C-alpha positions in Angstrom: 0.0 0.0 -0.1 1.4 3.4 -1.0 2.1 5.9 1.6 0.0 9.1 1.9 3.2 11.5 2.6 4.9 10.5 -0.9 2.0 11.0 -3.0 3.4 14.4 -3.6 7.0 13.7 -4.6 5.9 10.6 -6.5 3.2 12.1 -8.4 5.7 15.4 -9.2 7.8 12.7 -10.8 5.6 11.2 -12.9 3.8 14.1 -14.4 7.5 15.4 -15.4 7.6 12.5 -17.4 4.1 12.2 -18.6 3.0 13.3 -22.3 0.0 14.3 -21.0 0.8 16.8 -18.6 3.8 18.2 -21.4 0.5 18.7 -23.9 -1.2 20.4 -21.3 -4.2 18.3 -20.9 -3.6 17.2 -17.3 -3.1 19.1 -14.1 -2.1 18.0 -10.5 -4.4 18.3 -7.5 -2.2 20.2 -5.4 -3.3 19.5 -2.3 -4.7 15.8 -2.0 -6.0 15.1 1.5 -3.7 12.3 3.7 -6.0 9.4 3.8 -6.2 6.9 1.1 -8.7 3.6 1.8 -8.1 0.4 0.2 -11.0 -2.2 0.7 -9.8 -5.7 1.5 -9.8 -7.9 -1.3 -11.3 -5.2 -3.5 -9.6 -3.9 -6.7 -11.5 -0.5 -6.0 -9.9 2.3 -4.8 -11.9 5.2 -2.6 -10.4 8.7 -2.9 -11.3 12.0 -1.1 -9.5 15.2 -2.8 -8.8 18.5 -1.8 -8.1 21.0 -4.8 -7.5 25.0 -4.9 -9.4 25.1 -1.7 -12.4 23.6 -3.0 -13.7 20.3 -2.1 -14.0 18.2 -5.2 -15.5 14.3 -3.9 -15.2 11.5 -6.7 -15.7 7.8 -6.6 -12.8 6.4 -9.2 -13.3 2.7 -10.5 -10.2 1.0 -11.6 -8.3 -2.0 -11.8 -5.1 -1.7 -9.8 -3.0 -2.6 -13.1 -4.6 -0.2 -15.1 -3.1 3.2 -16.4 -6.2 4.3 -18.4 -8.2 7.0 -17.1 -11.7 6.8 -16.0 -14.7 8.9 -15.6 -16.1 9.7 -11.7 -19.2 11.2 -10.1 -20.4 14.8 -11.5 -20.8 16.9 -8.9 -23.9 19.6 -9.3 -23.2 22.5 -11.9 -19.3 21.3 -12.1 -17.9 18.7 -14.9 -15.3 16.7 -12.7 -13.3 13.6 -14.1 -10.4 12.2 -12.3 -7.6 9.8 -13.4 -6.0 7.2 -11.1 -2.4 5.8 -12.0 -0.8 3.7 -9.7 -2.7 5.7 -7.1 -2.0 8.9 -8.6 -4.7 11.6 -8.9 -4.8 13.3 -11.8 -7.3 15.8 -13.5 -8.2 16.9 -17.0 -9.0 19.9 -17.8 -12.7 21.4 -17.8 -14.8 21.4 -20.5 -16.9 24.5 -19.8 -14.9 26.2 -21.9 -16.2 24.1 -24.9 -20.0 24.5 -23.9 -19.4 28.3 -23.9 -18.1 27.8 -27.6 -20.9 25.7 -28.6 -23.4 28.1 -27.2 -21.6 30.8 -29.4 -21.8 29.3 -32.2 -25.4 28.4 -31.9 -26.2 32.2 -31.0 -23.8 32.9 -34.2 -25.5 30.8 -37.1 -28.8 32.1 -35.4 -28.1 35.4 -35.9 -26.4 34.2 -39.4 -29.7 32.7 -40.6 -31.7 35.8 -39.8 -29.4 38.2 -41.7 -30.7 36.2 -44.7 -26.6 35.7 -45.7 -27.4 35.7 -49.4 -29.0 39.1 -49.4 -26.1 40.6 -47.4 -23.5 39.3 -50.0 -25.2 40.4 -52.6 -25.5 44.1 -51.1 -21.5 44.1 -50.2 -20.8 43.0 -53.9 -23.2 45.3 -55.6 -21.8 48.2 -53.8 -18.4 47.3 -54.0 -18.4 46.6 -57.9 -20.5 49.8 -58.6 -17.9 52.0 -56.4 -15.3 50.4 -58.8 -16.9 52.2 -61.6 -15.4 55.6 -61.2 -12.1 54.3 -60.7 -10.0 55.4 -63.6 -6.1 54.7 -62.6 -5.0 53.1 -59.7 -4.1 56.3 -57.8 -8.0 56.6 -57.5 -7.7 53.7 -54.8 -6.5 55.6 -52.3 -7.4 55.7 -48.5 -9.8 58.4 -48.9 -11.7 55.8 -51.7 -11.4 53.4 -48.9 -12.8 55.3 -46.2 -15.3 56.6 -48.3 -16.6 52.7 -50.0 -16.8 51.5 -46.1 -19.3 54.8 -45.4 -21.6 53.5 -48.0 -21.2 49.5 -47.3 -21.2 49.7 -43.5 -24.4 51.8 -43.1 -26.1 49.6 -45.8 -25.6 46.1 -44.5 -27.4 47.5 -41.4 -30.4 48.6 -43.7 -30.0 45.1 -45.4 -30.7 43.6 -42.0 -33.4 45.8 -41.1 -35.5 44.9 -44.6 -35.2 41.2 -44.3 -35.6 40.9 -40.6 -38.9 43.4 -40.6 -39.9 40.6 -43.7 -39.8 37.6 -41.4 -41.5 39.8 -38.2 -44.7 40.0 -40.3 -44.1 36.5 -42.4 -43.9 34.3 -39.1 -46.8 32.3 -40.0 -45.9 32.1 -43.5 -42.1 31.1 -43.1 -43.7 28.4 -40.6 -44.7 26.7 -43.9 -42.1 28.0 -46.7 -39.2 28.5 -44.3 -39.3 26.7 -40.9 -35.3 27.0 -40.9 -35.7 31.0 -40.2 -35.2 32.1 -36.4 -38.6 33.6 -35.7 -40.3 30.7 -37.6 -38.5 28.2 -35.6 -38.9 29.9 -32.3 -35.3 30.5 -31.4 -35.7 34.1 -31.5 -38.9 35.4 -30.0 -40.9 38.4 -31.0 -39.5 40.8 -28.8 -35.7 40.2 -29.7 -36.5 40.1 -33.6 -37.7 43.7 -33.2 -35.3 44.8 -31.3 -32.7 43.9 -33.6 -34.7 44.7 -36.2 -35.1 48.4 -34.6 -31.4 48.8 -33.7 -29.9 48.0 -37.3 -32.7 50.7 -38.6 -31.2 53.5 -36.1 -27.4 52.4 -36.6 -28.1 52.5 -40.4 -29.7 56.1 -40.8 -27.4 57.0 -37.4 -24.3 56.5 -39.8 -26.2 58.0 -43.1 -26.6 61.2 -40.9 -23.0 61.0 -39.3 -21.1 60.5 -42.8 -22.7 63.4 -44.3 -23.4 62.0 -47.9 -26.4 63.0 -49.3 -26.6 60.2 -51.9 -25.8 57.8 -49.1 -28.5 58.7 -47.4 -31.0 59.3 -49.6 -30.2 55.5 -50.8 -30.7 54.5 -46.8 -33.8 56.2 -46.9 -35.4 55.0 -49.9 -34.2 51.4 -49.0 -36.0 51.6 -45.9 -39.5 52.7 -47.5 -39.6 50.7 -49.9 -38.4 47.3 -48.0 -41.3 48.9 -45.4 -43.9 49.0 -47.6 -43.1 45.7 -49.0 -43.3 43.9 -45.8 -45.6 45.6 -43.2 -49.4 45.1 -42.8 -51.2 48.4 -43.2 -53.6 49.9 -45.8 -51.9 50.4 -49.0 -49.2 48.8 -48.0 -47.7 45.0 -47.8 -47.0 45.0 -51.4 -45.2 41.5 -51.6 -49.1 40.4 -52.1 -49.1 42.1 -55.4 -46.6 40.4 -57.9 -46.0 43.8 -59.8 -45.6 45.9 -56.6 -43.2 43.7 -55.2 -40.9 43.2 -58.2 -41.2 46.9 -58.3 -39.8 47.5 -54.8 -37.3 45.1 -55.3 -36.1 46.8 -58.4 -36.1 50.5 -57.7 -34.0 49.5 -54.7 -31.4 46.7 -55.9 -31.0 48.1 -59.7 -31.2 51.6 -59.4 -31.0 53.2 -56.0 -27.7 50.6 -55.3 -26.2 51.9 -58.6 -27.0 55.4 -58.9 -26.7 56.7 -55.3 -23.1 55.1 -54.9 -21.8 55.5 -58.2 -22.4 59.3 -57.3 -21.3 59.1 -53.4 -17.6 57.4 -54.8 -17.7 60.1 -57.9 -18.6 63.0 -56.4 -18.2 63.0 -52.7 -15.1 60.8 -52.7 -12.9 61.6 -55.9 -14.7 65.0 -56.3 -15.7 64.8 -59.8 -18.7 65.9 -61.3 -21.3 63.4 -62.0 -21.1 61.9 -65.8 -23.0 58.5 -66.7 -20.7 56.5 -68.1 -21.3 53.3 -70.3 -20.5 50.7 -67.6 -22.9 52.5 -65.1 -26.1 52.5 -68.0 -25.0 48.7 -68.4 -24.8 47.9 -65.1 -28.3 49.6 -64.2 -30.1 47.6 -67.4 -28.2 44.5 -66.5 -29.0 44.5 -62.5 -32.6 45.5 -63.6 -32.9 42.4 -65.6 -31.4 40.4 -62.5 -33.8 41.9 -59.9 -36.7 41.1 -61.9 -35.9 37.5 -62.0 -34.8 37.3 -58.5 -38.3 39.3 -57.5 -40.2 36.3 -59.9 -38.2 33.3 -58.8 -38.1 33.9 -55.3 -42.1 33.0 -54.8 -41.4 29.4 -57.0 -41.0 27.3 -53.9 -43.2 29.5 -51.7 -46.2 28.5 -53.8 -48.4 26.6 -51.0 -47.8 29.0 -47.9 -48.3 32.3 -50.1 -51.5 30.5 -51.4 -52.8 29.6 -48.0 -52.3 33.2 -47.3 -53.5 35.0 -50.0 -50.2 36.3 -51.4 -51.1 36.5 -55.1 -47.3 36.1 -56.6 -46.8 35.6 -60.3 -46.0 31.9 -59.3 -49.3 31.1 -57.8 -51.5 33.2 -60.5 -49.7 31.9 -63.8 -47.9 28.3 -62.3 -44.6 27.5 -61.2 -43.3 26.2 -64.6 -44.4 28.9 -66.7 -42.6 31.5 -63.7 -39.8 29.2 -64.2 -39.0 29.6 -68.2 -40.1 33.2 -67.8 -37.3 34.1 -65.7 -34.6 31.5 -67.7 -35.8 34.0 -71.1 -35.3 37.0 -69.3 -31.9 35.9 -67.7 -30.9 35.0 -71.4 -31.8 37.8 -73.0 -29.9 39.6 -70.4 -26.7 37.9 -71.2 -27.3 38.2 -75.1 -27.3 42.0 -74.3 -24.1 42.0 -72.5 -22.3 40.0 -75.4 -23.3 42.4 -77.8 -22.4 45.6 -75.3 -18.6 43.6 -75.1 -18.0 43.0 -78.2 -18.6 46.3 -78.8 -15.8 47.7 -76.5 -12.7 48.8 -78.0 -10.6 48.0 -75.4 -9.4 43.9 -75.9 -9.6 43.1 -72.1 -12.8 44.4 -71.7 -14.3 42.6 -75.0 -12.5 39.1 -73.6 -13.5 39.6 -70.1 -17.3 40.3 -71.2 -17.6 37.8 -74.0 -16.2 34.8 -72.4 -17.6 35.6 -69.1 -21.0 36.2 -70.1 -21.1 32.8 -72.9 -19.4 31.1 -69.6 -22.6 32.1 -67.4 -25.2 31.6 -69.9 -24.1 28.0 -70.7 -23.7 27.6 -66.6 -27.7 28.8 -66.1 -29.3 26.7 -69.4 -27.4 23.5 -68.0 -28.0 24.0 -64.3 -32.1 25.3 -65.2 -32.6 21.8 -67.9 -31.6 19.5 -64.2 -34.2 21.3 -61.6 -37.3 19.1 -60.9 -39.7 21.7 -60.3 -41.9 19.0 -58.5 -38.9 19.4 -55.5 -39.0 22.2 -53.9 -35.6 22.0 -52.7 -34.2 21.2 -55.7 -35.9 24.9 -56.7 -34.5 26.3 -53.5 -31.2 25.1 -54.6 -31.3 26.8 -58.2 -32.8 30.0 -57.2 -29.5 30.4 -54.7 -28.0 29.6 -57.9 -29.4 32.8 -59.9 -28.1 34.7 -56.6 -24.6 33.4 -57.5 -25.1 34.5 -61.1 -25.8 37.9 -60.1 -22.9 38.1 -57.4 -21.0 37.0 -60.8 -22.7 39.5 -62.9 -22.0 42.1 -60.8 -18.1 41.3 -60.6 -18.1 41.6 -64.4 -19.6 44.6 -64.3 -16.5 46.9 -63.9 -14.8 45.7 -66.6 -17.1 47.1 -69.0 -15.4 50.4 -70.4 
């Protein structure tokens, strides 16, 4: 039997040679009580341990020849694990940090889904692309340019979250049918929390818009606020999402016209200090993105037909049917790509011609191949294709700066 007074010296020697200690996985209980009980004829050992001034009681069952760790009893509110190796008491690190990390990950994921990330990404790429249109040389990419770019981008992201969050607040019952994974529909967020997030994002967006003193940026935020609210809010003459034409107009006005013109003007006039002009690339961007946003406005309702019909939302998909609207959207996008090919081929710059022609041919081919593989009777397949349209939307914005 081991003597109690030998434990400290023996454990210290063993731990210095322990790979677990060298990896930081185990810590020594610094103040073991001087009491060991070994039941006669038994391979179990009962130990009472004092560590760091706190009493941790554990019953550890091991074989007298075993050197592997075993798990002891848990105290209320605390995870306790012990390892006994030939009479030595070792304690692995607490897993409380892991639990906190898991909880933080869940909260981030919930907020991420609440923000409807595909729309936020569209806002970021769109503003970035339009902000590059006034750039004529590398000298324009100064610190002042990037500060001006961020003054447009950050409040716009907050306004984007306001708009999509407001829509979720008024669509909770519909989303329980169409999008049950959204935080309000699933119950992960309460209505009170949802309202708080939406209100905070709206206020922060306007506060930044006023503070940054750029009339185009503030005007863009105001337009987004008005049309985004009119789209979702259940009030007389509002709730424009009930009407297919008004829904398309609200999305087109914000994404195609306001974003392109206002943020181009912001960079051109208030960042670079140049007079307002309407270059070829800006005109192309406005027309091209208008077609894309029309498609997004129409296509987003195709997988939502069941919920929209149940709640009286007269989308074009409800009125005409999913198949007709689907191929209407494909036709509009092909027209957009054909127009881009003509614009690109007529450019006097070789790089512009190559990038726009090859890029749009590639995107049109991807669209056609992907469209012919969609199963319109499977909502998952339709939703997946809808997200592909957003990716084509992102790609279009990436090509726009090459149109010269």
